[in-house]
N, C-alpha and C positions, 0 to 999 in steps of 0.2 A: 555498457550501462543500459539497464532496462527500466522502462517506466512502469509504474503500478497502474496506469490508466490504459485500458484497452477494450476492444470490442470485436466479437466474432459471431457470425450467424451462418447457419446452413439449414436447408430444408429439402424435403422430398415429398412428391405427390404422384400417386399412380391410381389405378382403378381399385386398389384394395386398402390403401392407407395414406394418410397425410401426416407428416411429422416434421418437427423443426427443433433445433437446438440453438439457444442464444446464450452467449457468454459475455459478460461485461464486468468491469472492475474499476474501482476508485482507490485512492491512497488510504492506507490504514497502518497503524504502528505494527500490527501483527497480522497473521494470516486468518482471515475470517471468511469461511465458505458458506454460502447460502444456496441450497439446492431446492428448486421447486419442480415437483413431478406430478403427473396424474396419479391417482390412487393405484391404478393397475401397474404402475412402474415403480412403486415404492421399494420393492426388493432390489432395484438397481442402484439405489442411493449410495450404499457403501462403495460400490465399484466406481461410480462417478466421482465421489469424493477422493478416492485413492488416486484416480487419474489426474485430478486437479492438483492435489498436493504434490505430485511428482513433477509438476511443471511450474508451479507458482510458489514462491517463498514468502511473499508478504503482500498485503492488500486485502480489500474487501471484494470478494469475487462472487458474483451472482450468476447462477446457471438456471435457465428455464427450459424445460423439455415439454413439448406439446405433442400429443399423438392421438389421432382419431382414426379408428378402423371403419372403412366404408362398407365392408362385408364382414360383419361380426358373426362369429360362430357362437350360437346361443344354444345351450343344452336345456331343454324343457322336459320336466318329469312330473308325474302325478304322485303325491304322497298318499298311498293307499291306506295307510294306517290312520292318517288324519281324516281322509274321506270316510272311512268306515265309522269312525267316531261321530262325525257330523251327521251321517245318515241315521244312526241309532238315535241321536238326540233330536233330529228333525221328525223322525217317526213318532217318538214319544210326545213331542210338542204338538203334532197334528192330532194325535189321539186325545191328548189332554184338552185341546181347544175344540175338539169336535169338528175338525175340518176334513172334508171328504176329498178335496183336490189333491192330486198326486204331486210328489216332489219333482220339480222340473230341473232341467240342466242349468238354467240361469240362476236358480237358487243356490246350486252347488258352486258355480263359478264365482259367486260373490263372497264366498267364505274364504277367510284368510288362511294361507298355508296349504291349500289343496293343490294349487299349481305352483311349482317351483321352477325358477330359471337361474342358470349359472353361466357366467362368461369364463371360459377356461383361461387360466393365467399361465402362459408359456413364456417363462423368463428368457430362455435361450432365443426364442423367436424375437421377442421385444429387443433384446440386446443386439441381435443381428441387424435390426432396423436403426437403433439409436447410435450404436458404436461408430459407424462410418460418419454420421452427421456430427457427433461429438468430436471426432478426430479432426474433421475439416474445420469446424467452428473454432477449435483450439488452435489450429494452425493459423487461421486468420487473426485470431486473438493475439497470438504471439507476434505476428507480423506488425500489427498496429502498436503493440507495446515496444517493439524494437525500433520502429520508425520514430515514435515519440521519444524513445531513449536517446536516439541520435541527436535529435533537436536539443534535448536537455543537456547532453554531453557537450555540445558545441557552446551553448550559452554558459555553462559552468566553467568550461575551459577559458572563455573570454574573461570571466570574472576573476578566476584564479590568476590569469596573466596581469590583471589590474593590481592584484595584491602583490605579485612578484615585482612589478614596477615600483610600487610604493616602498617595498623593502629596500630595493636598490637606491631609491632616492633618499630614504631616511638614513641609510648607511653613509651616504655622501655628506650628511650633515654632522657626522661624529666630531670632526674638527671644530665646527662652528659651536657645538655644545660646549666643548672644552674652553674655547675662547670666551663664550658667554659667561661661563662659571668664573673664570679668572677676572673678567671685567666687573662682574657683579660684586665679587669679593673685594676687589681693589677699591671700588667705590665705597663699600661699607667700612673697610678699614680706614680709609681716608676720612670718613665722617667721624669716626670714633677717636682715632689717635693722630690724625693729620698725616704729616710726612714721616713720622717716627715708626714706620712699619718694618718689623723684623722679617727679613726674607725667609728665614727658616719657618717662622710661624705662619707666614703667608702660604708657603709651599705645603705645609702640613694641612692647613685648612682646605687648600685647593684639592689635595688628595682625597680628603674626607668627602668633599662635595662631589667630586668626580665619581667616587664610588656610589654615592647616593643617586646621582642623576645618570649614571652610565646605563645605556640600553643595549650593550653588546650581547649580554646573555639572551635577552628577548629576541634580538635579531637572529642569533644562532638557532634558537629553538624554533622560531617562526620559519626560517629557511628549511629546517629539517622537516617540519610539518608539511610544508608545501611540496617537498620532494616525495614524502610518503603519500600525500593526497594524489599526486599525479600517477604514482606507481599503482596505487590501489584502484584508481578510476580506470586505468588502462587494463587492469586484470579482468574486469568484467564480472558477471555473476551478481548475486545479491549483496551489494556493497553499500547500500544506502545508509544503514545505521553507523557503520564504521566511518564513512565519509562525514557524516553529521557530527560524530564525536571529534574528528580532527578539525572540523570547522569551528566547533566550540573552543577547542584548545587554541587555535589561531586567534580567535576573537579575544580570548583572555590575554594573550601576549600583546595584542594591539592595544587593548585597554591599559595594560601596564605601561607601555610606551607613552600613551597619551597622558597618564597620570604623572610621569616623570618629565614630560617635555617642558623645556624652558625656551624653546625656539619656535617661533610662529610657523615657519615652514614645515616643521615636523608635525605640529598639531594639525595643520591642514591636510597633510598626508594621512594622518590617523583617521580623519573623517572620511577620506577617500577609501581607505582599506575597510573601514566598518561598513560603508555602503556596499562595497563589493561582496563582503562576507555575508551580509544580510540577504543579498540577492542569491548567493550560493545556497544558503540554508532554505530559502523559499523554494528553490528548484529541487533541492534534495528531498523535500517532503513528498515528491512524486517519484522518487527513485527507489526501486526495489532493494 
């Protein structure tokens, strides 16, 4: 069982570059990937998303990559075509204005587009820096998710054991339910017809009421759901949605038992089971 909540971080710093990768996640119904990169690393986003999707099935995952080069390679060039155009225009302007002063270097440097600078985008080099950091951050991220998953698994197992105990106790009240039905019907017949109760009529009515108040089918289905829950939880992997569905089904069976209950002890156990199942559903919101 794996938690949807996790955190991982890794960084690198040397004389040429500082870089870091941070991965964190919270619970979410579906997989929601948020990748934040410097502009120079935007070409790496599809690769990073693919790496994340291969390791995470569900949750909101945020990845932040930071990179700063301490020794940047900057390519500086002169746009000769733009410079020639500016010089022609400046010469015409000087003649039109009657200015004798020559055109100086500072005049040219102030003109837009004469000097151009470019930072080379080397995707392979950037990936060679980021990939090891991403791998280590994801490793730590997975470790924290697994650690949290173990804690969740233990708590969920405790709550499921509570439900199993409740099912066992409710099953033990089956005979009491039948006795209560007979006693209630006997009292009602006595009120209406006194001592002139036909045994056959009484037995027929008891059979009808036992069918109405019987919880045997609910107990059988509830037991089957509990077995499926434990099997699925032990399997591992992204099982959160399936476990939540089974939890809903168990809650439905427990509600039905509660609606049929005519024995106080059974009603009390229904409250116990509902509390345990609510705790399970709360924890399952964090399970992948």
